[in-house]
N, C-alpha and C positions, 0 to 999 in steps of 0.2 A: 398486442404482440401475444400470440397467443400459438403456442407451437409445442411439438413433444421434443423436452431435454432426454438426448439420450448420456450417458453417462458409461465411457469408453475409459478400461485403465490402460495405464497407459504405459507398459507392456507387452497389449495385445496386440500383434500384428497386425501392420495397415492402421493402429489407432493415429499415427503423425496424419499420414496419408490423406485420411479421412480428414483431419482436423485442417489441412489446404485447401483441399476440396471444398470446404467449406468457406474458409476463410477467401479463394480462390473465385465464388460467389457473392459474394456481401454479406453472407453471416457472420454471427457471432461466436464464442468459445471462447470456452473457461478455461485455461493452465495456470500452470503455478512458476512462481522462479524461488528463488531462496529465499522470499521473504513473505507475500502471500501468493493468493491466486489472483490472476490479471486477466477481467473480461477482455480480450481478443478481439479486432477489427484491423482490417486495409486501414490505414492510417490517410492511404490518396483517393479511400472511396470516399464516395461522398455517403452514398449510403448506409453504410458500415461504419461511418463515424456517425451518424445520427442516431441509427440504431442503437448504439452505446449511450448514448443518451433518455434513450426512449427508455431500454432496459433499465438502468441505474435510475430514472427521476434526475436525473442530473442537473444542476442548473448550467445552461449554455454558455455559462461568462466566468468557468470554472474547466480552465482547459487543462488537456490531457500528458502522459509523459507516450514519449513516442520507444519503443523500444527495439534498439537495433540488434547484428549482429555483430557488430563488429567495430572500434573505432573509427574504418573505411570508411562505412557505411553512417556511421555519424557526421564524419565529414561530407556529406553530401548533402546532408541539409544545415547541419550545422555550421559558424563559426567559431574556432576555437583556438580560444588566447591560448598566451605562452602558460599560462596558472592552467588553464582547463585541463589542457596536456596534458601538464606533469599528474595531475589527480586524475585524468582519466587513463593516463599508464598507470597508474600505480594502483588502480583499485576498479579497474574493469576487466574482466567481468564481476560486478562484486554489487552490494545494496546502495549504490552510487546514482543520483540523478543528477546531470548541471544543468543549469537554462543558462542559453545560449542564444548569440544573433541568427536568428534563422538565414537561410540563403536564402538568392531572391529566386533562384531555381529550381528550390524544394518544391515537389510536386506533393505536400498535404492538402490538406482538406485545410479550409479557414476554420471549420468545427475544431480542430483539433487545437489549435492556440489560439485560441478566444477573444481572434483579432487582434493582438499582439506581437510583434515585432524576433519577438524569442520563441525558443521550442526548449520542452522539457526533455532531454535527451538520457539512454542508459542503456549498458550492455548487461542485459541481466545474466544470471547460472540456469540450466533450467532447462524445459521443452519449451518456452514461449523465446527463449533463443534460437531454438534450431528451428521454429517457426519463422521467425523472421530472416534468417539463414536460408531456409529452403524457399519461400512466398522473394527472396531479395529486395524488400521495400522495408519501410519500418511500418510496426504493430504498434497502433495504438492501444493504451491496454492498466487501465486505471482498475482499480478492485473492484472482484467480482463479487458487489454486493450490491442490495440496495443502495441508497445516496443518504448520506447521514447514517447507514446502518455498521455493525460489528465488520471489520476487514474478516476474509476470509479465509483461515489458515489450513482447510483439507474441501474433497470433492460436497462432502455432506452440512461447508458451510456453505458451499455455494445456492446449493438445491435450495436450503433451508428461504431463500429472497427471490432468488431467478428460474426454477422451475421453469418450466412452459413459457420462461420470457426469453430463451436461449436455444440454438441448436444442438451444442454439444458439452461437456463437460469432459476432459480430460485429469483421470483419476491417479496421481499420483503419487497419494497420501499426504504425507502433514512438514508442511513445509518446516525449514529447520532456523529461521531465526525469529516468523514469526510476528516484527514488527515493518513495514512498507520503507522503502530508502531512505537514506538522509537527502535533501536536496541543498544545492547549495547554488547561487548565481551570481556573476557579479558588476559589482557595479564601479563609477566612477571615485569611492572611495575603497576600492578594493571588494576584496570574498566576501560574500555575506551566504550565513547559514538562514536560510529557507524554512528549512521542517529540519528536525531532530532525526536519528537514524539507527541504525545496528554498528554505523561508523562512527564513534565518537570525533566530536569536535578537537577535543586535543588534539586527539593521531592526521586528521587534514589539515589542521593549522603546521602539526611539527612536519607534513609534508612538505609542505608550501614555505615554510622560513619563516611565517607572516600569521598572527590573529585572521582569527572568521571572529566576523564581528553577528551577534542575532541581531531578525527579525526587527522593525519597528514594530511596535502592533497595531497602529492603524494604518495600516501600507494598505496598498493597492493590491487587490489578489492579483499575483504576476505568475503564478507555481502550483502545482495540486498539491491540497492537504493539506491548504491551509484556511478551506471555514470554522468561524470557529464554533459550535456545533455540529462533530463528527463523531464516530464508531459507537453512538447510542443505543444502546437497549431498550426495552420497553418499562423498565425502572429507573426510578432518581437513583442516580450515582452518591453516594456519601462517600468522602476521598478523608482520608488521611483521621482515618478511624481508630480508636484503639480496642477498640469489642463492640462486634454488632449487638443492635441490640432484638429480641426476643422473634421479631417481624422480620426481618431481614436476613437475606442470604449475608454469606461474608467470602471476601477474596483475602488470604490472610499472606501475611511474606517471612519471613524466617521464621522460626523455632516461636513457633506459636503454643499459645499456651489456650486457646477456642478450640472447643469441641463440637462436633457437628450438630451432638445433640441440643446446645445451648441458643442452635437457633433455627430458623430454615432450613438450610442448607452452608453445606462451609466446603470450600478447595484451601491450598495454595500453591500461590507461582512459584515456590523455591525452598522449602521447607529451610535448605542449608544455608540463603538469602545470597542465594551467585543471580547476579543480576544480568546474564546472558540465558541463563536458564528464564528466568521470569519474564524475559520479554517473547520466549518464543511459545511460552505459555498464556499469556496476557491476554489475547484476544477468543482461545479458544477456552483462557474459564470466564468471559463476559458472554460468550456464542450460550454459554453452559447454562447460563441464568437466565438469558435473552427471552423472557417466556414472559404472556401477557399477565398470569396469573402471582405475577412476580413482584410487587411494586415497588422493590426496595433491596440498594444492595451497597454494604458497605464497605468496605476496599483497603484496607492497612496503611501506613506510611511507607511508601517507596526512600531510598535514600534517592537526593539529587547530586550523585555524583556518575560521572562515567554513562551509562545503556539508560542509568536511572533517571535522564533528565529526558530522552525518548521516550517511556514510560509513563514518568509525572504531563507530559504533553500528550497525549493518548488521552490517558484517566480525564487532563483535566475537560479536553475536549468530549468525552463520552459524557462527565457528570455536568457542561456547562445548558444554562436556561434554552429552551425549544422552541 
């Protein structure tokens, strides 16, 4: 698949109109939400959905998230339980995806759900939501990067791996959260956290009035973002490092005694030790060192509290054997 990828500023007159035109024709558009940039295609169009998998090099057994414009639109394709409705009304639009039973009449292409009886649904913030509203149908949108690589938080990151593979990038600047949405599913024993994200599990549990359990590590893939190796830069990633070795790039956190001159290159997710700032900067830091000439990256320890759970989840996947 080779084509010229255009890059349009989101605030340019007619930019959203052009994106809708491409989507209606079965083409692919990258647009941002509050989390990361998504690779958008019409979830009801088989050519578009197949194009997403082809552009990303994504395994067909890995389902996609459907982004919708409203709770009403979500109800057209999924059945919301009372628990799901509580979370949706509290956190949508926002960085929360719910895995729900798919309605029999939903017109989603089967590739979207990877043949599962459930569908992952989210109402996002940003232009992707407006695209779903203008299309009046769900938009399938995984992160706009090659499969397994670092998720994009800027238009430049999108073009790094998808240039010439998609029609358009809507450039809306850097995303605000920088981590993909939290994903919650619902089973016989209650709600399950399938992927941590910008909304801490403690907040989700408090709204429901019950504990949200963690996913069993060897469970079958039933939602996006559960691959063991993911978010991977070219070089090997070493976690919980006290300091870098001379041939390593360094990603620090908090007051950092490591000087850039002491290693190949250095950055800090949050010099003041703020986990929200660190989450927003994580993928940008990994993208900075995503280079075939950088063989090793050392990362400082990140506290396992609050948003630290989501940050460490992404780092473990970045460091996993490939």
